[in-house]
Backbone bond lengths (Angstrom), bond angles and torsions (degrees), N, CA, C in turn:
res aa  C-N    CA-C-N  psi(-1)  N-CA   C-N-CA  omega(-1)  CA-C   N-CA-C  phi
1 M - - - 1.455 - - 1.519 110.29 -
2 N 1.280 118.06 129.69 1.437 121.84 178.60 1.511 114.91 -83.38
3 A 1.266 116.10 151.11 1.482 121.07 -177.31 1.515 105.41 -106.18
4 P 1.323 117.36 155.99 1.490 121.12 174.19 1.514 109.57 -62.49
5 P 1.347 120.53 163.26 1.462 120.13 179.07 1.531 110.28 -67.65
6 L 1.301 116.89 146.37 1.437 123.42 -178.36 1.489 113.73 -101.30
7 L 1.305 115.66 -21.41 1.501 119.89 179.34 1.531 110.00 -134.45
8 M 1.351 117.24 151.37 1.406 124.89 173.07 1.517 108.88 -123.85
9 K 1.320 118.86 125.90 1.451 124.51 177.35 1.517 108.36 -101.29
10 L 1.353 112.69 128.10 1.466 117.14 -179.43 1.516 105.64 -124.99
11 K 1.300 114.39 124.03 1.476 120.63 177.81 1.551 106.82 -122.16
12 I 1.354 115.22 132.07 1.421 121.94 175.93 1.572 108.68 -129.48
13 Y 1.297 116.28 116.78 1.456 118.01 -179.76 1.552 107.88 -122.10
14 N 1.303 112.01 131.36 1.496 120.26 171.19 1.496 108.19 -146.14
15 E 1.270 116.86 -172.63 1.500 119.72 -176.26 1.552 112.13 -69.44
16 E 1.307 114.96 -26.88 1.502 116.80 -175.52 1.492 110.57 -96.53
17 H 1.357 119.49 -36.51 1.488 120.37 -170.53 1.517 111.70 -133.25
18 N 1.291 116.43 150.09 1.422 123.52 170.17 1.533 107.57 -127.00
19 I 1.291 117.32 103.21 1.412 123.87 -175.10 1.521 111.85 -107.97
20 D 1.287 116.73 124.68 1.460 121.12 -179.09 1.517 107.45 -130.87
21 L 1.334 117.67 108.92 1.473 125.20 -173.29 1.541 110.68 -119.85
22 W 1.342 115.20 138.45 1.450 121.55 171.15 1.487 107.14 -113.46
23 L 1.305 116.39 119.47 1.477 123.15 -175.45 1.481 109.75 -108.40
24 P 1.369 118.24 123.22 1.442 119.19 179.75 1.510 114.03 -78.73
25 L 1.293 116.80 108.33 1.504 119.00 -177.81 1.522 112.16 -83.47
26 F 1.338 118.10 -13.57 1.434 118.47 -179.12 1.523 109.77 -66.13
27 L 1.276 121.11 -26.68 1.488 123.09 172.57 1.490 111.35 -66.74
28 A 1.296 120.41 -36.02 1.466 123.79 178.37 1.576 109.71 -69.17
29 W 1.309 115.61 -34.49 1.467 119.69 -179.59 1.540 109.03 -67.36
30 I 1.363 118.39 -38.08 1.426 121.88 179.11 1.605 108.89 -63.01
31 I 1.326 114.72 -46.42 1.453 119.41 178.66 1.504 111.71 -63.48
32 L 1.336 116.33 -41.94 1.493 119.19 177.72 1.484 111.98 -64.33
33 L 1.305 121.13 -36.76 1.499 124.76 175.42 1.477 110.36 -62.46
34 A 1.373 116.93 -45.85 1.461 118.20 179.00 1.497 113.49 -63.14
35 L 1.325 116.13 -37.30 1.476 121.46 177.18 1.555 110.99 -64.37
36 M 1.318 112.52 -44.22 1.485 114.33 -179.94 1.549 112.30 -64.57
37 I 1.311 116.45 -36.57 1.515 118.57 176.74 1.543 108.71 -65.97
38 A 1.316 118.00 -41.04 1.427 120.52 -179.38 1.525 114.37 -65.70
39 L 1.370 116.47 -29.42 1.475 122.62 -175.72 1.501 109.82 -94.49
40 S 1.345 120.39 -6.58 1.427 119.52 -176.60 1.525 117.70 -61.41
41 P 1.369 118.14 -35.74 1.479 116.42 171.21 1.528 115.00 -57.12
42 L 1.318 115.01 -38.87 1.483 118.69 -179.54 1.538 109.23 -71.19
43 A 1.293 120.17 -35.38 1.434 120.96 174.57 1.478 112.62 -65.40
44 I 1.348 118.62 -40.84 1.434 122.11 178.16 1.573 110.65 -62.09
45 L 1.375 114.63 -42.63 1.417 119.24 177.35 1.519 113.05 -61.99
46 L 1.394 117.60 -40.93 1.431 120.60 176.78 1.516 112.20 -66.09
47 I 1.339 118.70 -36.96 1.453 120.56 177.57 1.516 110.93 -60.76
48 I 1.382 116.19 -45.25 1.412 122.10 -179.28 1.527 111.36 -63.92
49 L 1.313 117.17 -44.45 1.493 121.51 -179.57 1.544 112.48 -67.63
50 L 1.296 118.61 -32.41 1.423 122.13 -176.02 1.521 111.92 -103.82
51 W 1.339 118.61 23.94 1.417 121.72 -176.23 1.541 112.69 -60.82
52 G 1.258 118.31 -39.24 1.432 121.81 -178.52 1.488 115.97 -69.84
53 S 1.295 116.95 -28.09 1.498 119.78 177.44 1.517 109.62 -89.92
54 G 1.296 117.96 177.06 1.382 121.82 179.47 1.548 116.31 -81.16
55 W 1.351 115.06 -2.87 1.468 118.59 -175.37 1.550 112.56 -77.93
56 S 1.262 118.70 -18.70 1.501 119.00 -178.59 1.494 110.41 -65.67
57 K 1.328 120.12 -37.47 1.472 122.98 179.89 1.472 108.73 -68.02
58 F 1.351 119.41 -38.91 1.445 123.29 -176.96 1.584 108.07 -65.92
59 I 1.347 114.11 -48.14 1.480 118.47 178.90 1.519 112.73 -59.19
60 A 1.323 115.65 -39.94 1.439 118.27 179.90 1.561 112.65 -69.07
61 R 1.269 117.19 -26.46 1.518 119.08 -178.68 1.493 112.31 -99.20
62 L 1.334 118.32 1.99 1.480 122.32 -176.45 1.535 110.18 -62.77
63 P 1.301 122.66 -43.38 1.469 120.49 178.46 1.511 111.44 -60.44
64 V 1.274 118.72 -38.48 1.482 120.85 178.88 1.492 110.57 -66.45
65 Y 1.244 118.79 -41.04 1.515 121.02 -179.23 1.520 108.70 -68.64
66 L 1.281 118.82 -40.98 1.469 120.61 176.75 1.542 111.96 -63.27
67 Y 1.315 118.13 -41.45 1.440 122.75 178.27 1.542 111.55 -61.92
68 R 1.388 112.86 -42.21 1.481 114.43 179.89 1.553 111.83 -69.39
69 L 1.374 117.02 -35.67 1.458 119.36 174.18 1.523 112.23 -59.73
70 L 1.322 116.32 -48.34 1.466 118.28 -178.91 1.524 112.11 -67.45
71 R 1.291 116.74 -38.69 1.486 122.86 175.95 1.494 111.85 -57.76
72 D 1.333 119.21 -40.22 1.458 122.07 -178.73 1.476 112.29 -80.03
73 L 1.288 121.58 -1.61 1.505 123.38 171.65 1.535 110.74 -72.00
74 K 1.286 115.50 -21.97 1.497 118.47 -174.30 1.544 110.24 -59.63
75 D 1.316 117.70 135.93 1.435 126.00 -176.00 1.555 115.58 64.24
76 S 1.328 116.05 21.78 1.459 121.21 174.24 1.534 108.99 -86.78
77 R 1.284 112.28 145.64 1.484 120.65 177.80 1.497 111.29 -127.36
78 V 1.305 117.01 134.47 1.443 120.46 173.38 1.523 105.58 -123.66
79 D 1.355 114.17 118.46 1.476 118.93 -177.11 1.490 108.29 -124.53
80 V 1.335 114.69 117.71 1.497 122.99 -177.45 1.481 106.38 -116.10
81 R 1.303 117.50 124.32 1.460 121.24 179.82 1.526 108.73 -125.51
82 K 1.345 113.04 136.21 1.458 122.86 171.53 1.515 107.44 -120.73
83 K 1.308 116.31 -175.39 1.410 122.23 -177.60 1.574 110.91 -59.46
84 D 1.346 114.51 -47.09 1.446 119.76 -172.73 1.490 112.10 -118.99
85 E 1.307 120.90 9.52 1.458 123.03 -174.93 1.451 113.33 -147.61
86 N 1.396 120.66 138.83 1.403 124.35 179.92 1.543 106.65 -126.74
87 V 1.309 119.73 140.65 1.463 125.44 176.76 1.487 105.33 -131.28
88 L 1.300 118.59 130.39 1.454 125.79 174.93 1.485 111.52 -129.29
89 I 1.303 117.77 124.18 1.488 122.93 176.03 1.505 107.54 -119.58
90 Y 1.319 114.65 127.64 1.457 121.45 -174.14 1.504 107.95 -136.24
91 F 1.356 112.47 127.44 1.481 119.20 177.82 1.530 110.70 -100.09
92 K 1.334 114.17 128.33 1.486 117.54 -172.73 1.561 107.25 -126.05
């Protein structure tokens, strides 16, 4: 099983500045987990209220879909280049 990315590398290069940042994403995952636990009673209530419609299945599977989306970010690169500026975002 793959884990979501733990670090994000951000590089910004232009004529004046060369910025190279490593951002710890594992701290964001801890906060996101706490938020999901706090909102779980609301999600359970929504699932019960929307049981007759098709939305209850979507709400029940939403955490799994979000986890898969975040997990697939690993080893993604976003490279934006302009004439005088380069930006690179890399998830590791």
